[in-house]
C-alpha positions as CSV (number, residue, x, y, z in Angstrom):
1,G,5.3,3.3,8.5
2,N,2.6,4.8,10.7
3,G,3.9,4.9,14.3
4,P,3.2,6.9,17.4
5,W,6.4,8.9,16.9
6,I,5.1,10.4,13.6
7,G,3.0,13.5,13.7
8,P,0.8,15.1,11.0
9,R,2.8,15.9,7.8
10,S,1.7,17.5,4.6
11,S,3.3,18.9,1.4
12,N,2.4,20.6,-1.8
13,Q,5.4,19.5,-3.8
14,I,6.8,16.3,-5.3
15,V,10.4,15.9,-6.5
16,V,11.5,14.6,-9.9
17,W,14.9,13.0,-10.3
18,A,16.8,12.3,-13.5
19,L,20.0,10.4,-14.0
20,T,21.7,11.6,-17.3
21,N,24.4,10.4,-19.5
22,T,23.7,6.8,-18.8
23,A,25.4,5.9,-22.1
24,S,28.7,6.5,-20.4
25,L,28.2,3.3,-18.5
26,D,29.5,1.5,-21.6
27,G,32.9,3.1,-21.1
28,T,34.0,5.6,-18.5
29,P,31.0,6.4,-16.2
30,A,30.2,10.1,-16.1
31,L,26.7,10.4,-14.7
32,T,24.8,13.4,-13.5
33,L,22.0,13.2,-10.9
34,L,19.5,16.1,-11.2
35,H,16.3,16.9,-9.3
36,T,13.6,19.5,-9.4
37,A,10.5,20.2,-7.4
38,V,7.0,20.3,-8.9
39,G,4.0,22.1,-7.2
40,V,1.0,19.9,-6.7
41,G,-2.2,19.9,-4.6
42,T,-1.7,19.4,-0.8
43,Y,-1.4,15.8,0.4
44,A,-1.1,14.7,4.0
45,F,0.0,11.8,6.1
46,P,-2.9,9.3,6.2
47,S,-4.7,8.0,9.3
48,P,-4.7,4.2,9.9
49,S,-7.3,2.3,7.9
50,K,-10.3,0.7,9.7
51,Q,-11.0,-2.9,8.7
52,K,-14.1,-5.0,9.1
53,S,-14.3,-7.1,12.2
54,G,-14.1,-10.9,11.9
55,P,-12.3,-14.0,13.0
56,T,-8.9,-13.2,14.6
57,P,-7.6,-16.5,15.8
58,L,-4.1,-15.2,16.7
59,R,-5.6,-12.4,18.8
60,D,-8.0,-15.0,20.4
61,C,-5.1,-17.3,21.1
62,L,-3.0,-14.5,22.7
63,N,-6.0,-13.7,24.9
64,N,-6.3,-17.3,26.0
65,R,-3.8,-18.3,28.7
66,A,-3.3,-21.9,27.6
67,C,-3.1,-21.1,23.8
68,S,-0.7,-18.2,24.4
69,T,1.6,-20.3,26.5
70,A,1.6,-23.0,23.8
71,L,2.4,-20.5,21.1
72,N,4.9,-18.2,22.9
73,G,6.0,-20.2,26.0
74,A,4.2,-17.8,28.4
75,P,0.8,-16.2,28.8
76,D,0.1,-12.8,27.2
77,P,-0.3,-10.2,30.0
78,F,-2.1,-7.8,27.7
79,N,-5.7,-7.6,26.5
80,E,-5.0,-7.8,22.7
81,K,-7.5,-5.9,20.5
82,E,-8.4,-5.8,16.9
83,Y,-6.4,-3.1,15.1
84,N,-6.5,-0.7,12.1
85,L,-4.1,-1.2,9.2
86,D,-1.1,1.0,8.6
87,S,-2.0,3.2,5.6
88,N,1.7,3.8,4.8
89,D,3.0,7.4,4.7
90,T,3.5,9.8,1.8
91,R,6.3,8.0,0.0
92,M,5.9,6.8,-3.6
93,M,6.6,3.1,-3.4
94,Q,6.9,2.9,-7.2
95,T,7.0,5.2,-10.3
96,T,6.7,4.4,-14.0
97,F,8.0,6.1,-17.1
98,A,5.8,5.7,-20.2
99,Q,5.0,7.8,-23.2
100,G,7.2,10.6,-22.0
101,H,5.5,10.9,-18.7
102,L,6.3,9.9,-15.1
103,W,3.4,8.3,-13.3
104,G,3.3,8.0,-9.5
105,A,0.9,7.8,-6.6
106,L,1.1,8.0,-2.8
107,D,-1.2,7.6,0.2
108,T,-2.9,10.6,1.6
109,S,-5.6,11.7,4.1
110,L,-8.7,12.6,2.0
111,P,-10.0,16.1,2.6
112,H,-13.6,17.0,3.7
113,A,-14.3,13.5,4.9
114,S,-16.9,13.0,7.7
115,S,-14.6,10.3,9.1
116,K,-10.9,10.0,8.6
117,R,-10.1,7.9,5.5
118,A,-7.0,7.1,3.5
119,G,-7.0,7.6,-0.2
120,I,-4.6,8.0,-3.1
121,A,-3.0,11.1,-4.7
122,W,-1.8,10.4,-8.2
123,F,0.4,12.4,-10.5
124,V,1.3,12.5,-14.2
125,V,4.5,14.5,-14.7
126,T,6.3,15.5,-18.0
127,P,10.1,15.8,-17.4
128,A,12.6,17.2,-19.8
129,V,16.4,17.7,-19.9
130,S,17.6,20.7,-22.0
131,N,20.7,20.7,-24.1
132,S,22.5,22.6,-21.4
133,G,21.7,19.7,-18.9
134,A,19.0,21.5,-16.9
135,L,16.0,19.4,-15.7
136,T,12.5,20.8,-15.9
137,A,9.2,19.1,-15.1
138,S,5.6,20.1,-15.5
139,L,2.5,18.6,-14.0
140,S,0.3,17.2,-16.8
141,N,-2.5,15.9,-14.6
142,S,-3.1,14.8,-11.0
143,G,-6.0,13.9,-8.8
144,L,-7.4,12.0,-5.8
145,L,-8.9,8.6,-5.7
146,G,-11.0,7.5,-2.8
147,L,-14.3,5.9,-1.7
148,P,-17.0,7.2,0.6
149,D,-16.8,4.3,3.1
150,D,-13.5,2.5,2.4
151,N,-9.8,3.3,2.4
152,L,-7.5,2.9,-0.6
153,I,-3.9,2.2,0.4
154,Y,-0.5,1.2,-1.0
155,P,-0.9,2.2,-4.7
156,A,1.3,1.2,-7.6
157,I,0.9,2.2,-11.2
158,G,1.9,0.3,-14.4
159,V,1.5,2.0,-17.8
160,T,1.9,0.4,-21.2
161,A,3.9,2.0,-24.1
162,A,0.5,3.1,-25.5
163,G,-0.3,5.1,-22.4
164,H,-2.9,2.8,-20.9
165,G,-2.3,2.3,-17.2
166,V,-3.6,0.4,-14.2
167,M,-3.3,1.4,-10.5
168,A,-3.2,-1.4,-7.9
169,F,-4.1,-0.9,-4.2
170,T,-5.7,-2.5,-1.2
171,V,-9.4,-1.6,-0.5
172,V,-10.4,-1.9,3.2
173,G,-13.0,-0.3,5.5
174,G,-15.3,-0.9,8.4
175,N,-17.6,-3.0,6.3
176,R,-14.9,-4.6,4.1
177,F,-12.0,-7.0,4.8
178,P,-8.7,-6.1,3.2
179,S,-9.3,-6.7,-0.5
180,A,-7.2,-6.5,-3.7
181,G,-8.4,-3.5,-5.8
182,Y,-7.5,-1.6,-9.0
183,A,-8.5,1.2,-11.3
184,L,-7.6,2.2,-14.8
185,I,-5.6,5.3,-15.4
186,T,-4.6,7.5,-18.4
187,T,-3.3,11.0,-18.7
188,S,-7.0,12.0,-18.6
189,G,-7.7,10.6,-15.2
190,T,-8.7,7.5,-13.3
191,G,-11.6,5.1,-13.8
192,T,-13.9,3.2,-11.5
193,V,-12.5,1.4,-8.5
194,H,-12.8,-2.4,-9.0
195,V,-12.2,-5.2,-6.5
196,A,-10.2,-8.0,-8.1
197,R,-10.6,-10.3,-5.0
198,E,-12.6,-9.7,-1.9
199,G,-10.8,-10.3,1.4
200,A,-11.9,-13.4,3.4
201,G,-11.2,-12.0,6.8
202,P,-9.4,-9.3,8.8
203,A,-5.7,-8.8,9.1
204,D,-4.6,-10.8,12.2
205,G,-0.8,-10.4,12.4
206,F,1.9,-10.1,15.1
207,S,2.7,-6.4,14.3
208,G,-0.7,-5.3,15.6
209,Y,-0.4,-7.0,19.0
210,L,1.3,-5.7,22.2
211,I,3.0,-8.9,23.3
212,E,4.6,-9.5,20.0
213,N,6.3,-6.1,20.0
214,F,7.0,-5.6,23.7
215,P,8.8,-3.5,25.0
216,N,8.1,-1.4,21.9
217,P,4.5,-0.3,21.1
218,A,2.5,-2.3,18.6
219,R,3.0,-1.0,15.1
220,P,0.4,-2.5,12.7
221,R,2.1,-2.6,9.4
222,W,0.3,-3.8,6.3
223,G,1.5,-6.5,4.0
224,D,4.6,-5.9,2.0
225,Y,3.4,-3.1,-0.3
226,G,2.0,-3.4,-3.8
227,A,3.5,-3.5,-7.3
228,A,2.7,-3.2,-11.0
229,A,4.7,-4.6,-13.9
230,V,4.1,-4.1,-17.7
231,V,4.4,-6.9,-20.2
232,G,3.4,-5.7,-23.7
233,N,-0.1,-4.4,-23.6
234,Q,-0.9,-6.0,-20.2
235,V,-0.2,-5.0,-16.6
236,W,0.5,-7.5,-13.8
237,L,-0.6,-6.3,-10.4
238,A,0.4,-7.4,-6.9
239,S,-2.0,-6.2,-4.2
240,E,-2.0,-7.2,-0.6
241,Y,-5.2,-8.6,0.8
242,I,-6.5,-11.3,3.3
243,G,-7.2,-14.5,1.5
244,Q,-8.1,-16.8,4.4
245,S,-10.0,-17.0,7.7
246,C,-10.4,-19.6,10.4
247,T,-11.6,-20.1,14.0
248,L,-9.5,-20.3,17.1
249,A,-10.3,-24.0,17.3
250,T,-9.0,-24.7,13.8
251,F,-6.0,-22.5,14.5
252,E,-5.1,-24.6,17.5
253,A,-5.9,-27.9,15.9
254,T,-3.6,-27.3,12.9
255,R,-0.5,-26.1,14.8
256,F,-1.4,-22.4,14.6
257,R,-1.7,-22.4,10.8
258,C,-5.4,-22.6,10.0
259,G,-4.8,-25.7,7.9
260,N,-1.7,-24.2,6.3
261,T,-3.6,-21.2,5.0
262,R,-1.5,-18.8,7.1
263,T,1.6,-18.7,9.3
264,A,1.3,-18.6,13.1
265,L,2.0,-14.9,13.3
266,A,0.7,-13.4,10.1
267,N,-2.1,-14.0,7.6
268,W,-1.8,-11.4,4.8
269,D,-1.6,-12.6,1.1
270,T,-0.6,-11.1,-2.2
271,R,-3.2,-11.2,-5.0
272,I,-1.6,-11.4,-8.5
273,S,-3.9,-10.0,-11.2
274,L,-3.4,-9.6,-15.0
275,I,-5.2,-6.6,-16.5
276,T,-5.4,-5.5,-20.2
277,P,-6.2,-1.8,-19.9
């Protein structure tokens, strides 16, 4: 996660792991775990992602003495502010093996940007294990995926047996609420960024507010990551986005749940999409 204890980090390597002799699991296990480094273009720890301003009933409640007392049992002593989203770090949250290739993606700070934006570094790697048991891996293709005015965060790739893939992610920026996005991917590269579902409002969760994390600093995490799963020639995507919005009045009138469209302390959603690449 993106916290104040983490400084700038960058790398120009990814690591490929292989677990061999898995057939031995049918009898006496005799597994070997191998790894090797692969040189890639530099990727770096991304900055938090800006999000479009909009209704934030939890924040408004915390900044209202009566509402905060009703919610938490005491007034909030802080002036709670809208926050940027955690853009994750440089871990790969999911990898996929298809057509002899390993496919993976991670969050990175995009280079040469007029303003700090988070984007995606993606990789297609070809691994091989020799008869002597040595692991090698070569980079078949790689690249960056980003938008001029928005952030792309928390990628996950699913690839069919035919080599047709889809990458899921969240699209968010100063003029866009957190939205569910995707792009097609093959060994040749990525396609256009699409938005499967536009966000309905800003993230408005407990992790971004001081009182809900005290005595620790606020740590605005984002959702619970993304995922991709292949079924035949189709790919199921799970992308975090904001699917609801309401006013403070509705928040208070419906027991801090905006008419059961959110919980009292969080409002992120998971968009499930089915794509045939």
